[in-house]
PAFI-963788 format. One record per residue: residue in one letter; x, y, z of N, C-alpha, C in turn. Coordinates in pm, whole numbers, plus 50000, padded with zeros to 5 digits. Atoms other than C-alpha are relative to their C-alpha. Example, Ala and Ser with C-alpha at 12.3 -4.5 7.8 and 13.67 -1.06 7.14 Angstrom:
A500894988150000512304955050780500905012050000S499184988149994513674989450714499235010950073
***
This chain:
M498725005249956414311251849352500995011450023K499114988749985416161284749300499755007150132Q500354993149876414281300249593500494992050121I499565008349888415131271049821501505001550019K498554998249993418851274149736500325013850056S499784986449953418661311649795499725001150150H500334999849858416941307050132501024992050081L499005008149932419421279750225501305007650016K498794991949991422351302550144499835010950106T500264989549900420771330350351500064994450140L499975006349867420221306750644501414996150040L498625003649970423791293950620500825012350036L499294987649974425121329450607499625005550137L500454995349869423001339750906500544991150112G499445009349902424111308551092501475002650025F498574996949988427751316551020500205013050077L499884987249932427311352851131499664998850148F500395001949861425501342151448501124992950078T498915007449936428261317251529501215008950021F498844991049991430971343151458499795010450110I500304989849900429281369851671500004993850140S500035006649870428671345351954501404996550046Y498645003949965432261333151944500825012150041T499224988149966433821367951942499465006550125G500594994649877431411379452211500484992350122C499525008149889432471350752433501455003250031N498604996649977436121359752386500115012750081D499964987549925435471395152512499604997550145D500425002949864433601381952816501084992250073D498945007749938436341356652883501165009050038E498914990749970438931384552865499675008250124G500434992549882436951405453114500034991550125D499995009149887436521375253341501434997150045N498605002649970440261368053319500625011850073V499494988049934441111404053413499425000950141A500634999549868438601402753700500684990250095T499325010049918440281371053828501395004850040M498664995149970443741386753804499965011950096L500104988449911442511418053988499894996050147I500245004249861441591398254301501344998850073G498795000649919444231402954570500365013850053T499534987549943446201429954746501125005749914W499074993150088448051454754525500685011450078T499234989349937450801478354645500515009449892I499504990250098451611510554460501525000150005T498554999950008455201508354341500535012149923D499584988150074455291538854112498785008649970A501084990750030453161569754064500565011549917E499644988650085453541594253777498795009149997I501114990749985451421625053838500305012749923D499914987450073450871654253605498825008550046S501074991849946448911682653760500125014349951D499984985750029447911717853679498885006950076I500984991749931446011745953844499625011349906G500474989450088443891769053635500624999649862G499425001650133445401755053316501505002549994M498554997649994448991762153430500674989050080S499255009249915451691739653565500045005850140I499944995549861452081741453941501035011250013K498944989949994455321760853901499535013249940D500494987650064453771785953656498895006650081F501064994449917450771790053884500605008050116F499364992949889453021799254178500675013049953I499354987950053454881824353958498955010349959N500964990550057451911839953775498935004750096V501094996549909449261839254046500535002950141G499474998549865451301835754365501065010850012G498994989549997453901861654267501374995550049L498715005149955456821839154355501055001249891T498925000450098460211839954189500074985949943E499875013250062461171811053965500604989950098I499375009149903463391795954236499014996450111E501005002749896460671799554503498914990749947A501045008350061458101784654267500494985849981E499425013450017460441755454195499994992550133V500015006249867460751748654570498594995850037F501385003349965456981750254626499454989049909S500435010550092456391728754318500564986550045S499395012449950458811702654457499304995050125I500735003749879457021703454793498644994249963F501305005050046453671699054615500144985849945D499775013450057455061669254419500274989750109A499695009249890456401653654741498744996550078I501265002649930453021657554913499134990749917M500815008650087451271642154612500564985749999A499385013350002453761613154607499654992150125T500335007349877453031604654973498524996250002T501425003250008449301605454897499794987049924F500175011750084449761578154639500994989050036T499295011849950451481552254854498974991750074G500925008549926449721522755003499544988049921T500505012550058447601492954909498545001049960L501385001650045444411483754733499704985050001Q500405014049995442751450754822498704998549923I501165002950083440341438854552499474986350042K500595012549954437961412154682499084994049894D500805006850101436061386354479498505002350014D501424996749985432701398654613499685014249950N500124986750060433161431354418500045011250104T499734989449905434231451054723501525002150004Y498584997049988437581467454796500255007050133V499524992149887439581482155084501305006349954S498784993150039442171508755011500635006650122N499264993049896444851523355234501045008549928F499114990950071446381552855050500325011850089G499574988849917448421578355240499484999050142G500495002049865447191563055567498505001750015E501454998349996443531569055477499334987349949I500645012750034441471536955480498575002749950E501344998950057438371535155258499584986449948D500525012350059436121507455136498815003449912G501124997850090433441503654874499864988549902T500255010350102432491485054559500795003049874W499334998450129434131479154225499264991949894A500575007250114432971468553879500975001249884L499135000450118434811459253562499124999049877N500795001050123433471465253212500284986649931S499905013250063433031435152983501294998149921D498735001150073436221443152788501184998350095G498945001649903438251442153110501015011249999D499034989050007439861476053051499585012650077V500454988649920437821499853270499484994850134L500375003549864437561495753646499295012150061T500754989149938434891516753819499924997350149I500035000849855435261522954189498835008350049D501154993049941432121532654386499095006149894G500854995450110430051535554067498655005250048G501304994349970426961557354084499955008350127T499964991749880428111576354393500805012649972V499214987850018429711610454442501494997050002D498595004049995432991591854501500434991549881E499695008650116432871573454164501335004049939M498734997950068436291569354006500114989849887V499825008650117436881555553658501504998549976I498585003150014440241538553616500194991749873N499705007350123441641527553280501134990250026I498975010249982443581494953292500854999849873I499074999850113446631498653068500554986049976S499525013950013448061464153140499854993050135I500115008149878447661435953389500614986549975T499515013749995449531404253468499644994850139S500325005449867449281381753771500725007650111T499244992949897451801404253952500125015149980T499844985750028451691438853788498745005749937L501174993050050448871463253724500395014549972V499734986150037449271496353538498685006449962V501274993350022446351520653546500215015049984T499994985550009445591556653458498625005350039T501264993449970442951580753575500235015149994D499964985450007442181617453526498885005550087T501024993549920440341639753770500125015149986E500054985550003439281675753756498965004550100E500984994349910437591696154022500355014650025F499804985949968437131732454117500235001150150V499584999249861438841741554443500155014650040D499814986649943438751772654661501375000050065I498645001549950442531774054697500435011350093D499614988949912442631807654875499055002150117N500994999249892439711801755115499325013750008E500664987050009438241834755001498714998249921P501275002650068434521832154920499705009349882L500284990550108434571862654688500794997249873T499215003250120437221848754450499494986849942P500505012550062436321821554199500884988150036D499255012449981437311785654255500844997649876V499065002650107440181773254040499944985249963E500025013950044440161741653829501374993650025V498805007849973442701716253952499854986849926S500045012450079443491687353716501164991050038L498995009949972445371655653797499884988749898S499945011550089446421629353548501054990650061M499125009149929447931598653710500174986749925Q499745013750042449571566553599500634993150119L499525007449884449991541853881500414985949958T499575013850017451941509453877499884993350135L500215007449876450911484054138500544985849984S499475013750003452401450354230499324991750107K500555009649901451031419454408501144993950074
***
């Protein structure tokens, strides 16, 4: 009789754990599904905060230390760089319910595929390709989407094959509205 009670308690405990795990798992999937539903539509960038550096230095410091510019000249070139970056991050992103997208950023139209992780907080654009971009969803409502992404690449900024490429890093937070 003691063994039956012990086995019954174990089965009840396992049943409870299974139910709990299944319930919490469904909540995560529902959250991801809800985010996916809210993503569908055309989003317009309303704000872009961009932090960039070249070779581990701010743009201004790079122009001073590597470019040999004065502080005032570097400030001007840094402002021009920021203005160019700001125009790059204007436009729209249309997320379609068939897991495809069309973007029009800075007048450049692109299309491809998108996927959302099960937690609904990571959006992957063109996954598994050389153009893959991982975007972290900070917040989403039916009308506002806030995302961040970081990119790093080595660039030949002086077009001189004998000099090493320089690491360029961009960290962006974009706010989009429907």
